[in-house]
C-alpha positions in Angstrom: -22.8 25.2 -10.4 -21.8 22.0 -13.1 -23.7 18.5 -12.4 -22.7 15.7 -14.1 -22.2 12.0 -14.1 -20.1 10.6 -11.2 -19.2 7.7 -13.2 -17.9 9.5 -16.4 -16.0 11.8 -14.4 -13.8 9.6 -12.4 -15.6 10.8 -8.6 -16.4 6.9 -8.4 -15.4 3.2 -8.8 -17.9 0.9 -9.7 -18.1 -2.6 -10.3 -20.8 -5.7 -10.6 -20.4 -9.4 -11.0 -22.8 -10.9 -14.4 -25.7 -12.4 -13.5 -24.5 -15.4 -15.7 -21.1 -16.3 -15.7 -19.7 -14.0 -12.2 -17.3 -12.4 -13.8 -16.6 -8.9 -13.6 -18.3 -6.6 -15.8 -16.9 -4.5 -18.0 -18.3 0.1 -18.0 -18.6 -0.1 -22.4 -19.6 3.6 -22.0 -22.5 5.9 -22.1 -25.7 4.3 -23.6 -26.3 7.7 -25.7 -23.0 6.9 -27.6 -25.0 3.9 -29.0 -27.7 5.5 -31.0 -25.7 7.5 -33.8 -23.1 9.8 -34.5 -25.6 12.8 -33.2 -27.3 11.2 -29.5 -24.8 12.7 -27.4 -26.6 16.5 -28.4 -30.1 14.9 -27.1 -31.7 14.2 -24.6 -30.6 11.9 -21.3 -34.3 11.0 -21.0 -34.1 9.3 -24.9 -32.0 6.9 -22.8 -33.9 5.1 -20.1 -32.7 5.7 -16.8 -34.2 3.2 -14.0 -37.4 3.6 -13.0 -36.7 4.5 -9.3 -34.6 7.5 -10.6 -37.9 8.5 -12.9 -40.3 8.4 -10.3 -37.4 10.8 -8.1 -37.3 12.9 -11.1 -33.3 12.7 -11.3 -31.4 12.9 -13.9 -29.1 10.1 -15.3 -26.2 9.4 -17.0 -27.4 5.6 -18.5 -23.6 3.6 -18.7 -24.0 0.3 -21.3 -21.5 -2.3 -19.0 -20.6 -5.5 -20.5 -19.5 -9.3 -19.5 -16.1 -10.0 -21.3 -16.7 -13.2 -20.6 -20.1 -14.4 -21.3 -21.3 -11.4 -23.6 -24.1 -10.1 -21.0 -24.6 -6.8 -20.8 -27.4 -4.4 -18.9 -27.5 -0.8 -18.4 -26.9 0.5 -15.2 -28.2 4.3 -14.6 -25.9 6.8 -12.4 -27.8 9.8 -11.0 -25.7 13.0 -12.3 -24.6 14.9 -9.2 -23.0 18.6 -8.1 -19.3 18.5 -9.9 
C-alpha cells in the first residue's frame, strides 16, 4: 500500500477563510516546493508539521495557503493517508 497527501491527490477539497480579511485562502502548493530545486526530495519532517501531528507521530504534507486579497499566508498540515 502507498501513502500520500489527500489534498495533493485530490481526495479532499479544503478551503479556509483568511483571518484578516475573510476572503477564501488559496492553496499555493506544498511548502517544500519553496525551499529550492531539490527540496521535494528531502524528508517531510523538515517542513514543520503542526505540533499536534508531531506528538502522534503521523506523517504530514505541509501546504502554504495564501490570501489573494491581503497577502496573508499560513502553513496547514494534512496527515498522509493510505491511497
